[in-house]
N, C-alpha and C positions, 0 to 999 in steps of 0.2 A: 684845710687838711683834704688829701685826696685819700680815697681807699680803692687800691687795684687789687683786682680779680685775676689773677696770673696762673691759674691751672693747666695744668699739663692739657694736650688736646683728648678733646672726649672724654674727660674724666669730671666732670657736674660744674663746672667754670663759670656756664651760661646761668646755671640754676644757685650757685652762690652769689654771682652777680644779680639776680632777681631778687633773694634775699636780700643783699646789703641794700637795695635799692630802696627795697621798700620800706627798712628800718629807719634809712639816711634820710629817707624824702619824710618821712614822719616825726622824726624826733629830732634833723636837723637841715631838713629843707633845702637837703640835697640835689643836684643837679646829676641826672645819667647822660653821661658823654657818649654812651655806646664803646664800640669794640676800636681803640687809639692804639697804634703800637709807638714807641718811644720814640723814637725821629719825628712822627706825625704830632702827637701831643706837644713834645718844645718848640714847634714852629707853629703850631693852628690854636694851638688851649691853655696852653701856661701862661701866656701876656694876659690874656683875657678873664683870668680866675682873681677872685678877690682871695690876699692871703687869708683872709677870716671864713672863706665860704668853703664848702663842702660839696665833693663831686667825689663819683662811683666811676668806675671804665673796667672795663675788661680790657687782656692782650694777652697773650702767649709766651712769644719771643722774648730773649734776655734783653737788655738796652740798660747802659750804664749811665743815663739819666734817671733812669727808673730809681737805680740803685744809689746815685746821688739824694734823690727826694728821700729813701727811707734811711740811709747815713744821717741825714740831716735833721730828721724827724717831722717832713713836712708832708709824709705820706706813711698808711699802712698798709698793709697787704695780706690776701689770702692766695695759698696755695693748695690745689687738690693733685693728687696722684692717683694713677689707676693701674693694673697691672699691663704691661705694656704689651703685652699678647692680645688682651682684650682692645687696647686702644687701637694696634695696626688693624681689625678687623671692623671694630667701628669706624676706622677712618677710611677703613676700604669703599664698605658700604655708602658712607656720608657724601663722598669723592666719586663715587663711581669708578674705580680705580683696583688695580691688581696686583697683588702680592709683590709681584716682580717690580710693579712701578713704584711703588713705595719701599721698596729697600734700595730699589737704584736712583731714590731721588733725593736720599738722605737724609728720611722721615725720621728713623731712630735716634742719628746723630744729633740732629736739632731736639729731638724731645730729650735725650738725654744733657746733652750743654745747657738746657733751659733748667733742667731739674736741681744741676749742680748749682748753676749761679741763685738760683731763687731760694734753694737752702738755704745758702748761706749769709744771707740778707736780715736786717734785724726787722724789727715791729714786724713779724712772718707769723700767722696763722697758719699751720698744717695741717690739712684733713686727708683723709682718704676716701676715696669714690665708694669702693666697699660697704665703709662707714655712715656713710651717706645715705648710699641704698638702705642700707639696715636698718635706720634712724634717723630720718631726718630731722624729727623735730631737736632730737640731740644735735644736730650741726647747727641749725637755727638759733640754739641757745648758746653755743661756741662763737659762731658768729658776732653776736650782739655782745659778750661778754669780750670779745677783743676789740669792738669798736667802745666799748664802755657804755653801751646802750641800756638800761633796765627794761624789763618785759614784765608784763603783768599776766596772773597767771591765763595758762588756756592761749595766750597771744602766740607761743611758737608753735601751736598745733595748730592754731587757723593761717599762719603762714606756711606751715608746710603743706597745710591741705591746698591753699590756693597754687601751689607751685608741683603739686603733686606729679609723678610719673603720668596718669592717665589726664590731669588737667592741662598738663604742656602737649602729650599728645595730642588731644582736641585741639590746644591753639597752633599746632602743625598743620590738622588736615583743614581747618578753617584757614589756614593760611595758602595751602595746595588747592583747595576750591575757590580763593578768590584769585591767586593766579591764572590758573583754568578759565575764569568767570572773562577775566580782563584779556584773554589772549596772549598770556605769556606762558611759555610751553614751559615745561616742568623738567630742567636737563640738571643731573647730580653734578657736571662739571661746573655748572653756574654756581659760585657762593656766591654772588653777591646781592641773591633774592631773597631776604630776611624779613622778618617783622621789627622796624627799629625801636623799639618799646621791650622787647622779653630775648633779642638778637635769636630767636629759635628759624632755623632754617624751615623748608617744608617738609625736609626730609631728615631733622636733626636727629628723631629719635627712634630705635631699631625695637630693641626687648628691654634692655637694661640690665639683662641679665649678665651676674658674675660668671667670668669661667667659659664664657661661650666660644674661646677662642679652641680648647678641646674635642669640639665637635667640627669644627671646622680647619684646623691645620692639619696640612698632610705631613706624613715621616718628613720631607724634606724642607719644608717651610719650619715645622718643629728645630731642625738641625739648623737653619738659618736666623733662626730667632735665639736660641742660645750660645752661637757664637757672638751674637748681634748684643744682646742683654741679660744674658746669664747672669752675671756678675750682680748685675742692679738687682735683678729678680730676687735674689739670695740675701742682697745686703738689706733690702725691704720686706722680708718677711714671705713674699711669695712663694718660693721655694726654699728647700733645707739641702738640696741636692742639686746634682745634674740627673738626675732617672729618669725626668720629661722627656731630653731629649734624645734622639735614637744613635744619634753617632758621640755622643758622651766628650762633648766640646772641652769640658774642665773646667774648673774653676781655681784660680791662683789661691783665695780666699776660702778657706775651710770653714765649713758651716757653722754660724753662729758667730764669727769672728766680724769685727769691723772691717769695712774697703779701706784700704791704704791710703794713708795719707800722699798727696803728691806736691812734691820740690820743685819748686823754682829755680833756687840756687843754685848756683854750680857746684857746692859742695857740700850740700845738705843745710846749710848755715839755718836756713826759716824753720827747719825739722828740729835743730837744736835750743832754737830760741823758742818753738812752741812749748817745750820741757817747760819754761818760764811761763808763758803767754796765753797756755792753753786755756779758752773759751772767755778769753778777756777781749776787748776791743778798745784798740788805743792809736798813737798816734806815732808818725816816724818823721824823719829826715834823710835820705837816701844823698850822700855825696858823691859823682861819679856814678848816676844808674845807670850807664849806659844806654839796657834794652827794656821797654814798660813789663816785658814779658820772662826772655830768653833769659836763665844765668842773672836774676833779679833777686834780691834777698827781701826783697818789701812785699812782690806781687802775693803770694802766698795770703800775707796777712791783707794785703787790699780785696781779696777776694771774700774774707770774712769781717768786712764792714770798716778794717783801719784805712784812714785815711792820712794824707803825712806832705811834703816837699821833696820834690825829685829836680837835683839839681845836676843838668849834663850839657855840656857846651859843644857836642858835637855834632854837625853838620845835619839838618832832620829831625834831630831826637826830640826836640820837643813837640812838633807833629805829631809825632811816633805817641808820645805820654798823651797827648790832648786826645786823641783818635781813641786810644787804649785803657788810659786810666783818665777821664774826666775828671773825675770825684778830686783828685790829687790837684797839689798846687805846682806845676813845672816852669821849670824857669831853665834858660838855657846859658847859664853863669860857668863859668871854672872859680872856683875855690880857691883862696890864698890866706896869708897874713895881711895881704895890702887889696888897697881897690884900683883900680883903672882897666888897662888892657896887656895882655901879652900874647906873643906867638905858642901856637899849638900846631902840632902837626896829625895829620890823618892819613890813612891807607886808601888811596881809592877805591870803591867800588869794594870796601871790608863792612860784611854785616854782622855783629851791628856796627855804626860805625862809633870810632873810638878816638879821643884826644890822646896825643900822646904828647910827654915831653921831649925835650930836645937829647940828651941821653937815650932815653928809651929810642927815640926816632931814629937816632945813628945805629946803634944795634941792629933795627931794622934794616936800615940801608943797609949793611955790610951783609945780610942774608940775601939781597938781592930784591926787595919789596921796593917799589917808589914810593914819594913821601912827596905831600902835598903842606903847605904852611899857610894857617889862619890866622888872621886877628880876632880873642875873642877877648868879652869885656870879663875882667874880676873882681870878685867881690870877696869879701870876710862873711863869714857865718853872723858875727856880731852886728854888722850893717844891717845883713837882711833880720834879724831878729830884732832890730831896733826899727827895721823901714814898716816890716810886715806884722810888728807884736808877736812874734813865733813864741809859744808857750815848749817847755822844754818836753821833747818829746820821750816815749817811752823808749824809744829804739832810733840810735842813731849810726847810720853804716858808712864808713869811708873807705872809698873803692878811687885812690886818683894815685894808684902808681908810685913813684917815687915821692909824691907832692904831701904825704900825711902829716909829717910835722910841719908844715907851713899853715896847714887846716886846722891843726889843734892849737896853732898859736891865734890863729884867727877866732878863736871860740872863749868866752867869756868863761870857762868852767867852775869857776867859784860862785858865779849867781845863776847858772844855765847850765843844769846838767841833767843831759838824758839817764832814764835808770841803766840801758845797756848800748854800750859802745862795742862796734864792730868793726876791727881796722883791718885792711888788709896787709900783710906783711911780709909775702912772698909773690913772686910770679915766674913764668918762665925767663925772663930775662934779669931778674935780681935775687940775691940769695936771703934765704930767712933770716939775717941776723942785722936788715937794715932797720928795725924795729927799735935798736938800741939809741936812735940817734932822738926818739919823740916820745919811747914808755914812761919816762920819767914825768912828763907833764900830765899825763895822765895818773901818775899813782899818786903825785903831790897835789891831786884834787880830793882823797879820798876814795877812789877807784880801786876795786879788787881786780886782779889777773882772774880769771876764771878757766882758760883752757886756749888751747891755741891746735888748731885742727889742720894744718898742715899748710893752710892758705891763709888764714885768717888768726888775730888774735880778740879774745872776748875779752869783756871788762864789766862789771857789775857794780853799781854805785855803792856807795858805803851801807844803806839801809838793806840792800839787799844780799849782805854777805851771806846770810842764811842760806841763801839759795844756790849755793857754789856747788853742793852736790851734786845739783843737776847736771851741772859740766865737767862732771867727772871723766866722761868719754866720749870720745869724736862717736858723730851720727853711724847707728848699725842698725843692721837688720830687726834687732830688736825694739826699734823704733817705727816698724812699719811703714813704711816711705817707699814712695819708688819717685823714680824722677820722671817731669814732664815730658822730655825727651820720649822718654821709653815708653810712658803712657799713650804720649800723641802716637808713635810709630806702630803700639799696639792697637790702638784704635783705628789707625787707619789700615793696619793689617788685619783685622777683625771684617771693619770694612770691604777690604778687598777680597779677603777670604769670603766673607758673604756673598760677594758679587761674584766671583770664581766660583763660586757654591752654585749659583744664580745660572752663570752662563754654562758649567757643567751641567745644570740640569736643560737647560735650554740644549745643549748640545747632544746629551745623552735623547733627549725627545727628539731633537733632529735627526741623531742617526738610528732612532728608531723607525721614525716616521722615513727614512732613506730606505733601510731594511722593508718597511713595508710596500713601499712605491715601488723598489726594486723586484719585491714577490710578486705584487700584482702586474708590474710591467712583464717579468718571466710569465704567468698566467696569459696575460695579455698574446705575448709574442705566441707562447703554443695554441693560445686559440688562433691567432689571425693566421698562422699557419695550416693547421686544419682549416681554419673557414676559406684559406685562398686557395687548397685542394678542393674543396667542394665548391668554390665559385668557380674554379677551372674546368671541374666537370660540366658543371651547371650551364658555362661560357662555349664548352666544346657543342654539347646538347641544343645550345640555343643560337651557335655557328650552323649548327646541323638544320634547324628547325626554319632559319634564316635564308639557307640555300633553298630549302625545298621550297619555301614562302616564294623564294625568287624564282623557281621555275613554273612554278603555280601563275606568278603574277605576271612572267614572259610571254605564257599560254594565253592566260588571259588576255593579253596585251595585243595576242594574234588575233583572237576571236573579237575582240575589241575592233580592231582593224578592218575585220573580215566585214563585219556588222559595219561597221562604218561608212565600206564602200557599198553595202547592200542598202544600207539608207541615203545615200547619198543619190545613188537608183533610184528608189522610191522617191527622193525628194525633187529630182528631174520628171518621174512621170507625175507627180503630183504639181509640180510647175506646169508644165503641158497642160494637165486637166485642169488645174484652175484659168490658164489662159483660155483652153476653150471654154468654159464653163463660162469666162468674164465674156467671151465673144458672142456665146450664145443669150445671156444673159443681156449684154447689149441690143444683140437682133431683137427679141422678146421685147424688150423695154420698146425698141423703135416699134416694131410693130403693133406695140400694145398703145403707143401714141397715136400712129395711123387708126387704127381701131378704135380707138376713144375720138378722133377728129371724125369719123364715120358716122358711128355712132351717136355722135354729138349732131351730125348733120341731119339724119335720120329723124333725129329728136323733133327738130327744129321743123323738117318738113312735116312729121305728124303733129306736131303742136298747130303750124301752119294750116293743114288741112283741118284738125279738128277746131279750131276757133274760124276758118270759112265755113265751114260745115255749120258749125254753131251762128255763125251770121246768117247764113242763109236759112236756115230754122228758123229764125228770128226774124227774119223779113217774110218767109211766107207766113208767118203768123201773124206777123203785123197785115200783111195784105187781106189775109184772109178776113182778120177782124175789119180792115177797109173795106173790104169788100162786101161784108157782111152790113158794113155802116151802109156802103151805099147803094145797097140792094140789087146790084150785080155781080152774076156768078160767070166769071169768067170759063170757056173752055178747056181743059187740060192741054189740049194741042197750045195754046195757047201761053201756058205757063214754062214757057222756054227760057226767055228772060225777062223775069219781071224789069228788070230794069228799061230794058230797052223796047222790047216788044208789046211790053201794057201802054208804055208813053205813047209807042206808035198809033195803036188800037185807039186809044184814047183820044191823040188828034184827029185822026177819020170821024171819029163818031161824034167829033164836036167837044162841044164845052159841057165839061159834065154838069149834068143838072140832077140837083139834089130832089129825090122823091119825098115826094110828102104825102102823108096820109091822110086822107080826106076826115 
């Protein structure tokens, strides 16, 4: 069993996921799958889940695969909604986007489309954000009861405390700290950074305050919100009228009354049938279904959980049905009273593609249409019932132009009787009396004619004869319905109007900004002109000063030239003086060299004289000592030439004989 937590964006679906996860892990050993959209679940998860295993996941957007799981009883769902105005400003906070970006992105369309889708699914628990904030313990108990899980005393309080606003807020703070510590920047536009266990983002929680939009929305934003989601707000009790919106967007639904039902059938046939089937979930077979949604008698019931068989042989029709209504059994057969093949005709490019009989095709040919022929497989309803073991449905719709009689003859109405037969009996190319050929087949099997709405004839099975008064009138305004194409156009018109208001507001801001810029531009021009005159006067004064400076510079140049002449003369004199000084210095240097030579010569002569004198004195002393030793005194006149005279005297006197003392 799968549990889907599919609440509206920013409306406690993460809290519901946490509660369901705790409960199912304890009681059922469930696996938490995280955030998984329908397409990813079908391709990555479904084949790996055991049929008896429990799992819980979170999603937001509608998906037919999840609708099939709920319709088959293989899943339960929990849905929560919130004041769409609070949703918008909470989304802006979490994703870091502006109000204009939220509106232009189609965010409101997605929320409203998802809301319509999930409310119609079986096995759904509906909760509101406001109730969960006011009494989370009760919210836990409701989820446990929806899942069939018993709670002990105080257990709901314990789970609510573990997932309280404060506890989850601390989890987001811890997550932000971990991201910062790991070097990951905290960017609100990056929605891939979240805790895989709790599915909380780092900025998941803001204030949790109900009605916070009233403090934040500007009058222009209120007007846009009124146009986009005003009817939804009144329908779900958030407002009783349009007084909160400044431009009086107006609601087509009086306060306190439910929103009109949306009819997808061409002539309101589904609204007429809903008088009988209101609140029931049943089955159908749609023969000649044409298109899976537009002008289809069974799509209204498909959205309310009905499932059935769609039979349409037109080219490409089966692919369309598989895409839009995968929960149904879709077959590309033409239905008649025999099996085999038959030629049918189509108008190329016609949407939706429709098979035509030869008779009808010829009428289109006479009106100028081009026609192509196709061979399509032919089956009887009885053969399909036998092959696929189809139970008699609650509703059988037959829309096969002129082939209704053949279709009816191929149904064993004696054993296989739908509760209601709706058979197309008139068209633009045929009169309304053609039912006379086949109505007896229906009546003879116990059906009662209920009504003719101008196109279709309604028949009730005999056991439902008491419901015939419900068909005593065609669809009318008292049935409180709207055609899907008008609703679609209005929705798109509201969106376009919202976008127009948004663009108008941008244009008004741009015009105001342009006017402001023009005003500033005028001020700047005036200032420029004023300053330009001042600059002109200053420039003239500066020009005069420049001329004076130029004159002074010219005078200075003349003086400088005169000084240059004088300086050149001084330079020449200095050069001559330098030359003379160099000559004098050279002469002095030369004389100094010669003087040094003379001085050196005198010094040598003086040194030689002193040396000679010293030698003479030494010799005299030596002679004196020698004479003293020899006892011989020389006369002074003999002391002329010690070396020569004395020697000569000595030679005359004879050899010297030493005097010996007695």
